[in-house]
N, C-alpha and C positions, 0 to 999 in steps of 0.2 A: 566498492563495499557499500558508500553511502547510497548509491541508486538501488541496489538490492534491499539494503535496510529499509528505504524508503515504500519498496514495492511488497515486501513480506511482512505486512502488519498482522495483528491479531487473528483477522478474519482468516487471512491465509494460513497461518500456523495452526489454527484450531480446526481446518479443514472445512469451514463453512462455506468459504468463497470457492473452492474446488468443486464441491458437492452441487452448490447452487448454479455456478455457470458451466460446468464440465461434466463431472460424474454423472449426473441425473440423465445425460445423453448417450450413455454408454460409449462404445468405441467412436462413437460421432464426435464426443465431447474432445477427444484427443485431436481430432483434425481441428474443431473451435480453438482448442487450446494453442495449436501451432499457428493459426491465423493471428490469433491475439498476440503470441510473442513477435512473430514478424513485424506487425503492425507497432508493437511498443518499441522493438528495438530501431525501427524506421524513424519515429517520431523522435527518440533520443537522439539521434544522428542530426536529423534536421533542425531540431531546437538548437543544439550547440552551434550548428552552422549559422543560423539567424542571429542567436546572441552574440556570437563573436564578430560577425560581419558589421552588425548595426551597434556593437559595443553597449548592449542593453544590460542595464543593471537591475531592473525590477520586473515583476510580472506585469505591472501595470504598463510599463513602457513596450513590453512585448506585445501586449494585446493592442496597443495604439500603432505599433508598427504593422500587425497583422492587419487590421480593420481600416486603416488609414488609406484614403484615395487622395487624389490631387486637391479635391475640394474639401477634404476633410469631412465628408459627407457621413462616415459612419465613426467617427470619434466618439460620439455618446454611446454607441453599442459597447465600445471597449471600456467605457467606465462603468457601464451597467454590469458586464460579464465580470469586471475586476471585483465589483462590489459582492455579487453573488458568489464568486469563489471564495473571496475571503470569509464570507458568512458560513460557507461549507468547511473551510478549513477550521474555523473555530469550533463549529459543531462536532467535527470529527476528533479534534484534540479533546473536547469535554468527553467524548464516549470513549475514548482511549484511556482516560484517567478513570472513567466509570469501570471499564473493562479491568483494569489493574485491580481496583477494589474487590469488584465482584469474583475475582480468582480466588483471591485470600479469602472471602467470606465463604466461597463454595468447598475449597480444599482443607481450609484450617478454622473455619467457623470463626474468624476475625471481622469485626466490624468493617464493613466495607469502606467507611469513611477514612480509617487509618490507614488503608493501602492507597487509596486516592490522595491522601495527604503526602504519603511517602514519595508517590510518583511525581506529584506537582512540584514538591520540593527539589528533587532531582532534576527535573526539567528546567526550574527557575537557575539553578546553578550552572547548568550546561549553556542556557541562553545568554547568561553573562559572557560567555566565552565564545559567542555568536558562532560563525560557520566553522571555525576551529574546534570549537566543542563538538560538533556534529560528527567531524572527520575523525576525532580521537574516540569518541564513543564506537563508532561503526569500524573502526580500525580493528579494534578487538572483538567486538561483539559478534558482528556479522561472520567472519570467519569461523568462529565458534559454532554459530547456527549452522552453516553449510555443513562443516565436517559432522557434526552429530547426525543430521538429516541424512547424509550419504550413508553413514553407518547403518542407521536405521533402514534405510531403503534398500541395502544389501541385505541384511538380517531378513528383512521382510519377503525377499523374492520367492523363497520356498512356500509362503503362506497365501500368496496372491490367489484368488478365488475367482478365475476366469468366468465361472458360471454367472457369478453376479452381473458380470459386464454383458453377458448373453441375454440374462433376464431383462436388462434395461435396454438394449437393442431392440426389443419388440416394440418399445414405443417411442424409440429415438427418431429424430427428424435432423438430417443432415444441415438443411437451411437454417434451422432454429439454432442448431448448436454453432454455426458459424457466426450468426447473428450475436447471439450469447457472447462468443468469443470477442467480437468487436466492442460490444458494450463493456466487458470486462477490461479491454485496453484503454477504452474511452474514459472511464472513471479514474483508472490508475494514473492516465497520463495528464487529467487534470490536477491531480494531487502533487503529482511528480515534476510538472514543468517549472513551478517556482522553485524546487531544490535545485534544478539543473541550471537554472540562471544564476543562482548564488554560486554554483561550483565551476562556472565557465572559466574563471581565473585561474582553477587549479589543474587545467588538462595539459599545460606544457605544449608541445608541439601539434599543431593542427591534426597531423594524420592519427594521432591518438583516438581522435572522435570515433573513427571507424573501428577501431580495436575496442573501444569502451562500450559501444551499442552492441557488437556481435556477443562479446564476453557476457555482458548483462543479460542479453536474451537467451543465450545457450544456459547459463547459471540458474536464470528464473525456470526455463522449461523442465529442467532436470529435476529441480526442487518441486515443481507443481505435479511432476509425474510421479515422484515419492510418495507424495500424499494421496494422488490419485489411486495409486495400487494399495496404500494403506486402507483405504476406504472400502476395498472389496472384502476386506474380513467382516465388514458389518453385516450380518444377516437378519437384522430386526428392523423395524422402520427408522431409517436414518432421520427422518424429519422430527423426531421427538427428541433428538439428541442435540444438546446445545454446542458441544465441543465433541466432534466425531473422533479427531485424532488421540485425543485424551482417552477416549472410550476403547479405542482399538489397542493402545498402548497399555492402558490398565489391565486389559483382558489377555494379551499375547506376550507383552513385554513389560511385566510389572516392575522390573527392577530398573526400568528407563522413565518411570512415571514422574520421578521428581526432577529428573534432567530435562525432560520435555516440558514439564512446568516452567523450568528456567527458560526455555526457548520462547514459549507463548510469552512469558513476562518481558523477555528482551526484546520481542518483536513488537509489544505494546510500546516499549520504551523507544525504540529508534523510530516507530512510525510517528509517536506523539512529539519527538524531538524534531523530526524532519518537517512535520507540519507547523509546530510551533514557530520554528525559524523561518520558514517560508512566509508565515502570516507576518511576523515581526518585521522582516526584511521589506514587505510590502507596503505597510502601513506606516511605519515610523521614520520620520524623517530627521530626527537628532538623537544623540546618544541618550539623553535625558529620557525623551519620550518613549525610547525602546526599552529602557529599565522600568519607567512607570508601567507602560502597558503589558509587559511580561509579567510584572507582579500582580496587576488586574487580572491577567489571561489566567494565571496559575490559581489564584484565590477563587475566581469564578468557576473554574474548572471543578473544584472542589464541592462548591455549593451545588453545581449540576450533576454531581456524579452519580446521581439516581437514575439518570437516563438509561435505558436499557441498551446494553451492548449490542444486542441482535438487531434493533433498530438501524444501526449503520450498515449492515449487510443486506438486510430484507427491504429496507425502504429507501435510505439515502443512496447507496450504491448505484442501483438502476437510475434514480434521477440524475445523478452524476453523470452516468454514461451516456444518458440521452442528450443532454445538454453539451456534452463533449463532443459529440458527434460532429457539429458545426465547426468547432475548433479544430478537430483533426483535419478535416476537409480543407479549411483555409491553411493549415501548415503543409499539408501535402502540396497544395498550388503555389505556394509562395516561393519566390525566387530567393 
């Protein structure tokens, strides 16, 4: 549940990610999605194996283990990479806070700063519980999200507009769709690895790693397909819609709009918590510094909450993906 909660953020639940990386390629996008899921599942398995074998406690240790040679020739690369990832985690956390406020402004005409302050306060309280707080939140929220999306996907079966997929097939490219799937997996993995490292002591028996990777992959694939087929109901220019799934639900399932609003807010919450805890675990050495940095992070996130949510998907995510390709290659090669 923690892994799924870390992967299905606001971009996923809003439909922007699925549209940008898969749906625009028509049926080829489903192949790209499958490639992406297989890659994510394999990396989850491999990261857990590496983290347990070397008893890795932080993302920095993980990078040092990956890049280290006998002469420690590449140790500086790990430091640089770690710094870049920390910056991305901070920016992503800020934009999640901004997205929370933006939703309330759009739906209820509430001052966006109020929504941002609410989420920042919730995150701070959960941060004080450390990884246990993340586990408790995902234990209840993520199953709720999954169940509702399964219900919504079932109800949408009769509404699936296959002609929309056929129209997109005319301009689709299988190679581009697969590359897009790899990039999607890559940027998700960058943000997921720190969370996996904090969870390694919760696995129990080592054989569970295999089941965790498979179940996580299958669950993510099903949820992504549900959103993919929801998007087929959109007959206008999808690029002008900021939250495609909300548009579809408002048009075809209006009674579910408020519930799906909860899903998006919960997705923002789980993503923000995952990124925040991963960052704090990675940069804080003592309990005092952890508390201080958590406070600074949450206050700063409110101050920077005017950053546009769409920037996370349209600009930062592809950058994450390209930078993450090197890391994926090294993880696959690692013993």
